[in-house]
C-alpha positions in Angstrom: 0.3 0.5 -0.1 1.1 3.3 -0.9 2.4 5.8 2.6 -0.6 8.1 3.4 0.0 11.7 1.7 2.0 13.8 4.5 0.1 17.0 5.6 1.8 19.5 6.5 0.3 22.8 9.0 -1.1 25.6 7.5 1.4 28.0 8.0 4.0 25.5 7.1 2.1 24.7 4.0 1.8 28.3 3.3 5.6 28.5 2.9 5.9 25.8 1.3 3.5 27.0 -1.5 5.8 30.5 -1.9 8.8 28.0 -2.6 11.4 30.7 -1.3 14.1 27.9 -2.4 13.6 28.9 -5.9 14.5 32.7 -4.8 18.1 31.9 -5.6 17.1 31.5 -9.3 16.5 35.5 -9.1 19.8 36.2 -7.6 20.8 36.3 -11.1 19.3 40.2 -11.3 22.9 40.9 -9.9 25.1 38.9 -12.0 25.5 42.3 -14.4 25.5 44.3 -12.1 28.6 41.9 -10.5 30.5 41.6 -13.9 30.1 45.9 -14.8 31.9 46.5 -11.0 29.0 48.3 -9.4 28.0 45.8 -6.6 29.0 48.0 -3.9 27.4 51.1 -5.2 24.6 52.0 -2.6 22.0 53.1 -5.0 23.2 50.4 -7.9 23.0 47.7 -5.5 19.2 49.2 -3.8 18.2 49.0 -7.1 19.4 45.4 -7.5 17.8 44.3 -4.2 14.2 45.6 -5.5 14.3 43.8 -8.8 15.4 40.6 -6.4 12.2 41.4 -4.6 10.0 42.1 -7.7 11.0 38.5 -9.0 10.7 36.6 -5.9 7.0 37.9 -5.4 6.4 36.9 -9.3 7.9 33.4 -8.9 6.2 32.8 -6.0 2.9 34.0 -7.9 3.4 31.9 -10.9 4.3 28.4 -8.5 1.2 29.4 -7.0 -0.6 29.4 -10.4 1.6 26.0 -11.7 0.6 24.0 -8.7 -3.4 25.2 -9.2 -3.0 23.8 -12.7 -1.4 21.1 -12.0 -3.5 20.0 -9.1 -4.1 16.5 -10.5 -0.8 15.4 -12.1 1.1 16.4 -9.1 -1.8 14.3 -7.1 -0.4 10.6 -9.0 3.1 12.0 -9.3 6.0 10.1 -6.0 6.9 13.6 -5.0 5.1 15.9 -6.2 1.3 14.7 -4.4 3.4 16.1 -1.0 2.6 19.6 -2.7 0.1 21.4 -0.5 -2.4 21.9 -3.1 -2.0 18.3 -3.9 -2.2 16.7 -0.5 -4.6 19.1 0.7 -2.9 21.0 3.3 -4.2 24.3 1.7 -7.2 24.7 0.2 -7.5 25.1 -3.6 -9.7 28.4 -2.7 -6.7 29.9 -1.1 -4.0 29.9 -4.1 -7.0 31.8 -6.4 -6.8 34.5 -3.4 -2.6 34.4 -3.3 -1.5 34.1 -6.8 -3.6 37.5 -7.4 -1.7 38.9 -4.1 1.8 38.3 -4.8 1.5 39.0 -8.6 0.2 42.5 -7.7 2.9 43.2 -5.2 5.2 42.4 -7.7 4.2 44.7 -10.2 3.7 47.6 -6.8 7.2 47.0 -6.2 8.0 47.3 -10.6 6.0 50.3 -10.5 8.1 51.9 -8.2 11.3 51.0 -9.4 10.6 54.0 -11.7 11.4 52.0 -14.7 9.6 51.1 -17.7 12.4 49.0 -18.7 12.0 46.7 -15.9 8.4 46.9 -15.6 7.9 45.9 -18.9 10.5 42.8 -18.7 8.2 41.7 -15.1 5.3 42.1 -17.2 6.7 39.8 -19.8 8.1 37.2 -17.3 4.5 37.1 -15.3 3.3 36.4 -18.8 5.8 34.1 -20.3 5.4 32.0 -16.5 1.7 31.5 -16.7 1.5 31.0 -20.7 4.2 27.9 -19.8 2.3 26.7 -16.8 -1.1 26.8 -18.8 0.1 25.0 -22.2 4.0 25.8 -23.4 5.2 23.1 -21.3 4.2 20.0 -22.6 6.1 21.8 -26.0 9.0 19.2 -26.4 12.3 21.9 -26.9 9.6 25.2 -27.1 9.5 24.2 -23.0 13.6 24.0 -22.6 13.8 27.7 -25.2 11.3 28.8 -23.0 13.1 28.3 -19.6 16.0 29.0 -20.6 14.7 32.6 -21.8 13.2 33.5 -18.4 16.4 32.6 -17.0 18.0 35.2 -19.2 15.2 37.7 -18.5 16.5 37.4 -15.4 19.9 39.0 -16.3 17.8 41.6 -18.6 16.1 42.9 -16.2 19.0 42.8 -13.4 20.6 45.5 -16.3 17.7 47.6 -17.1 16.6 48.1 -12.7 20.3 49.3 -12.3 20.7 50.7 -15.1 24.4 48.9 -15.7 26.1 48.4 -18.6 24.1 46.1 -21.5 26.4 43.1 -23.3 25.5 41.3 -26.0 28.5 38.4 -25.0 26.7 38.3 -21.6 23.3 37.9 -23.8 24.7 34.6 -25.7 26.5 33.6 -23.1 23.7 33.9 -20.5 21.2 32.1 -23.3 23.8 29.1 -23.7 24.4 28.6 -20.2 20.8 28.6 -19.1 19.6 26.5 -22.1 22.2 24.1 -20.6 20.2 24.1 -17.2 16.9 24.2 -18.5 17.6 21.0 -20.5 18.8 19.3 -16.9 16.1 20.1 -15.4 14.1 18.7 -17.7 16.3 15.4 -18.0 15.7 15.5 -13.9 12.0 15.3 -14.4 11.9 12.7 -17.1 14.1 10.3 -15.3 11.3 9.7 -13.0 9.3 8.5 -16.3 8.5 4.9 -16.7 9.8 3.4 -19.7 6.3 3.1 -20.7 5.1 6.3 -20.1 3.3 7.6 -23.3 4.5 11.2 -24.2 2.3 14.1 -23.2 1.4 12.9 -19.9 2.0 14.6 -17.0 1.9 17.8 -18.8 4.8 16.7 -20.8 6.4 16.4 -24.3 8.6 13.7 -23.6 9.2 10.0 -23.0 11.6 8.1 -21.0 13.6 7.4 -24.1 14.4 11.0 -25.2 17.3 11.0 -22.1 20.1 10.5 -23.6 19.3 13.3 -26.3 18.5 15.3 -23.4 22.0 14.7 -22.1 23.6 15.3 -25.6 21.6 18.7 -26.3 22.2 20.1 -22.6 26.0 19.3 -22.8 26.5 20.9 -25.6 24.6 23.2 -24.7 26.7 24.1 -21.6 29.9 23.6 -23.8 29.0 26.2 -25.9 28.5 28.7 -23.6 32.2 27.9 -22.3 33.0 29.0 -26.3 31.2 32.0 -26.2 33.5 32.8 -22.9 36.6 32.2 -24.0 36.0 34.5 -27.3 34.9 37.3 -25.3 37.8 37.2 -23.2 39.6 38.4 -26.8 37.4 40.8 -27.3 37.6 45.2 -26.6 35.3 45.1 -23.6 37.5 43.3 -21.0 40.4 45.1 -21.0 38.0 48.2 -20.3 37.2 46.4 -16.7 40.4 44.1 -16.6 44.1 45.1 -16.0 45.1 41.8 -17.0 42.7 39.8 -19.0 44.6 36.6 -19.9 44.4 35.9 -15.9 40.3 35.2 -17.1 40.7 32.2 -19.3 41.3 30.3 -15.9 37.1 30.3 -15.1 37.0 28.5 -18.7 38.5 25.2 -17.4 36.4 25.7 -14.5 32.8 26.5 -15.6 33.9 23.1 -18.1 34.4 21.4 -15.4 31.3 22.6 -13.5 29.1 21.7 -16.5 30.7 18.4 -16.4 30.5 17.1 -13.2 26.3 18.7 -13.3 25.7 16.5 -16.1 27.7 13.8 -14.8 25.4 13.8 -11.6 22.6 13.9 -13.9 23.7 10.6 -15.9 23.9 8.8 -12.7 20.2 9.9 -11.4 21.6 12.6 -8.9 19.7 15.4 -10.1 15.7 15.7 -9.8 15.1 19.4 -9.3 16.0 22.7 -10.4 19.3 22.6 -11.2 20.1 26.1 -10.0 18.7 24.8 -6.8 20.4 21.9 -7.1 23.4 23.0 -7.8 23.3 25.4 -4.5 23.0 22.0 -2.9 26.5 21.0 -4.3 29.8 21.4 -2.2 32.0 22.1 -5.6 29.6 24.5 -6.6 30.4 26.8 -4.0 33.9 26.0 -4.7 34.2 26.8 -8.2 32.6 30.3 -7.2 35.2 30.6 -4.8 37.7 30.1 -7.5 36.1 32.2 -10.7 35.9 34.9 -7.9 39.4 35.0 -7.0 40.4 34.8 -10.7 38.1 37.5 -11.3 40.0 39.8 -8.9 43.6 38.6 -10.0 42.6 39.8 -13.3 42.0 43.5 -12.0 
């Protein structure tokens, strides 16, 4: 007999439905600020924090919408059936109040940022996440492109909110890196499917036989992001920001190691959640992050 669905207390369930552990993805708004060497400017940092808060609120609202739309599928899933709405720890009616409230607060923060570009990107994020939850995540390939776009959109929102310099190199690098992470996310989800699960079930457009294809596409995208980085290090933009740009090439093997490790863990079936959250729980990610920071400092 299957184990009974665990029901947390209403207070705990309310926190769970917001998925605060997923907010780590919104730290991406600080990436362009950091790379432009303006993280220590109070005004710039403050605008970055405003962008972070707005995206956290919008993301939590999107997760509530997703859980409401996936209610039936989640109840038959081995782990997602423990989610607050699926386990009835929270009534569905609460979600219909919570979602618009969170999205409304996100828009209020976006308006307070006094940046039409940032507000436009925030609205685009809300529209795309809603469309993704409602239907687009069922379309194979388009779903991972959209996921990668949502990651990249956070970086663009950080640029719009803080007013730091826009770089096409950063955009290209982010696109390939986040495409790899999107494939990694889908790989983790599909790896739990039974071999005979039909395509389109559980609101996904993949079958278990697609795992090898997902691994190939994901690893290739990750390595392409490192190639873009290597090309960027030969550009004139680097000389403006760094006194010893040649040192920056040490970042490339570090990212190659991290990308290869993440896909090795996926191949071994050890990643079943959002890859950014998974990497935040992986000690080697912190080691790589520290080493990248040391390289960036040494290149100044």
